[in-house]
C-alpha positions in Angstrom: 41.1 32.6 -6.7 41.8 30.0 -4.1 38.9 28.8 -2.0 39.9 29.6 1.7 37.8 26.6 2.8 39.6 24.1 0.5 42.7 22.6 2.0 45.9 22.8 -0.1 45.7 19.0 -0.7 43.1 16.4 -0.4 42.6 12.7 -0.9 40.2 12.1 -3.8 38.5 9.4 -5.7 35.8 9.1 -8.4 32.8 6.9 -7.5 29.2 5.8 -7.8 26.9 5.6 -4.9 24.0 3.2 -4.4 20.7 4.7 -3.7 19.5 4.9 -0.1 17.0 2.0 -0.5 19.8 -0.3 -1.7 22.1 0.7 1.2 19.3 0.3 3.7 18.6 -3.2 2.4 22.2 -4.2 2.8 22.4 -2.6 6.3 19.4 -4.8 7.4 21.3 -7.8 6.1 24.3 -6.7 8.2 22.4 -6.2 11.4 23.5 -9.6 12.9 27.1 -8.8 12.1 26.8 -5.3 13.6 25.5 -6.9 16.8 28.0 -9.8 16.8 31.1 -7.7 15.9 30.9 -4.2 17.4 34.7 -4.0 17.5 34.9 -3.8 13.7 35.5 -0.3 12.4 32.2 -0.1 10.4 32.0 2.5 7.6 29.1 4.9 7.8 26.3 3.9 5.5 26.3 7.4 3.9 29.9 6.8 2.9 29.3 3.5 1.0 30.4 3.9 -2.6 31.8 2.0 -5.6 35.3 3.4 -6.4 36.0 3.9 -10.1 39.4 5.6 -9.7 41.3 6.2 -6.4 43.4 9.3 -7.1 45.2 9.5 -3.8 46.4 12.8 -2.4 46.0 15.7 -4.9 46.7 19.4 -4.8 43.4 21.3 -4.6 44.4 23.1 -7.8 43.6 19.8 -9.6 39.9 19.9 -8.6 38.8 22.4 -11.3 40.3 20.2 -14.0 38.6 17.2 -12.6 35.2 19.0 -12.4 35.4 19.8 -16.1 36.3 16.4 -17.4 34.0 14.5 -15.1 31.0 16.7 -15.9 31.5 15.9 -19.5 31.9 12.2 -18.8 28.6 12.1 -17.0 26.7 13.9 -19.7 27.9 11.4 -22.3 27.1 8.3 -20.2 23.9 6.3 -19.9 23.0 5.1 -16.4 24.1 1.6 -15.4 21.9 -1.1 -13.9 23.7 -2.5 -10.8 22.9 -4.3 -7.6 24.7 -5.4 -4.4 25.4 -9.1 -4.0 27.1 -11.3 -1.5 30.1 -10.4 0.6 33.8 -11.1 0.8 37.0 -9.9 2.3 40.5 -8.8 1.4 43.2 -10.5 3.6 40.7 -11.2 6.4 40.9 -7.5 7.4 38.5 -5.6 5.0 34.8 -6.6 4.6 33.0 -5.8 1.4 29.8 -6.4 -0.5 30.0 -7.3 -4.1 28.5 -5.5 -7.1 26.4 -7.3 -9.7 24.6 -6.2 -12.9 26.1 -4.3 -15.9 29.8 -5.0 -14.9 31.0 -4.6 -18.5 29.5 -1.1 -18.5 31.0 -0.4 -15.1 34.5 -1.4 -16.3 34.1 0.8 -19.5 33.1 3.8 -17.3 36.0 3.2 -14.9 38.4 3.0 -17.9 37.0 6.2 -19.4 37.3 8.1 -16.1 40.8 6.9 -15.5 41.9 7.8 -19.1 40.4 11.3 -18.7 42.1 11.9 -15.4 45.5 10.8 -16.7 45.0 13.1 -19.8 44.8 16.0 -17.4 48.3 15.2 -16.2 47.1 13.7 -12.9 49.0 10.6 -12.0 47.6 7.9 -9.7 48.2 4.3 -8.9 46.1 2.4 -11.4 44.8 -0.7 -9.6 42.5 -3.3 -11.3 38.9 -2.6 -10.7 37.2 -5.1 -8.3 33.7 -3.5 -7.9 32.7 -3.6 -4.3 31.5 -1.5 -1.3 33.9 -1.4 1.6 31.8 -2.0 4.8 34.3 -2.5 7.7 37.9 -3.0 8.7 39.2 -5.3 11.4 41.6 -4.3 14.1 45.0 -6.0 13.9 44.3 -8.5 16.7 40.9 -9.7 15.2 41.3 -12.4 12.6 37.8 -13.8 12.7 35.2 -11.0 12.6 35.6 -10.0 8.9 35.6 -13.6 7.4 32.6 -14.5 9.6 30.7 -11.4 8.5 31.6 -12.1 4.8 30.3 -15.7 5.2 27.0 -14.3 6.6 26.5 -12.1 3.5 27.2 -15.0 1.1 23.5 -15.4 0.2 22.6 -11.7 0.1 21.1 -10.4 -3.2 19.9 -6.8 -3.2 17.4 -5.2 -5.5 18.8 -3.7 -8.7 19.0 0.0 -9.3 20.1 2.6 -11.9 23.2 4.7 -11.2 22.1 8.3 -10.9 25.3 10.4 -10.6 29.1 10.4 -11.0 30.8 11.6 -7.8 34.1 13.3 -7.2 34.7 12.6 -3.5 37.3 13.9 -1.0 38.3 12.4 2.3 40.1 13.6 5.3 43.8 12.9 5.2 44.2 12.4 9.0 45.6 9.1 10.0 44.6 7.4 13.2 42.0 5.3 14.9 39.0 7.3 13.9 36.8 6.6 10.8 37.6 8.1 7.4 35.1 10.8 6.5 34.0 11.4 2.9 32.3 14.4 1.3 31.1 15.0 -2.2 33.2 17.7 -3.8 30.7 17.6 -6.7 28.5 15.1 -8.5 26.9 15.1 -12.0 23.8 13.3 -13.2 24.1 10.7 -16.0 22.3 11.7 -19.2 20.0 8.8 -19.4 18.3 7.2 -16.4 15.5 4.7 -16.3 13.2 4.1 -13.4 
């Protein structure tokens, strides 16, 4: 039976989310940039994530298939030890913070997730994984705010943390000047975590 609250299609991705303490630490490091560049389109801290597979727009009927394979993936995975480090930008328009730690494990997890999604017959554009958190986007007429903010993050090294859950995330499909909003469709704990 179709869920009357679920739209017929949604934009979806599979991701990891840093814990609140790690996000708060990065937000404190970003405070000078928030103050200096209020015109940037800053992502909400609760939406910060590390994308493993961006699936694009999917029919809602694909969600049950994804729930099954992703739940199984999480059960079979140990938690990864990661941290946030430094900053950078893509094309002077998109500000990001880098990810440090068990990058080999992160790439293996992303490869497994992508293989399982494709095995369900769900096609998506398979881009190389560049682990990062997207923090802000510049407006078209602003060529300096993002590079300056990235330079200010160059020395940032956050505390390390264990990944807790694998997330299937949906976003609004509306285009326009407003921020993109994300919501967990579902998430699953990794089998082994260490504190």
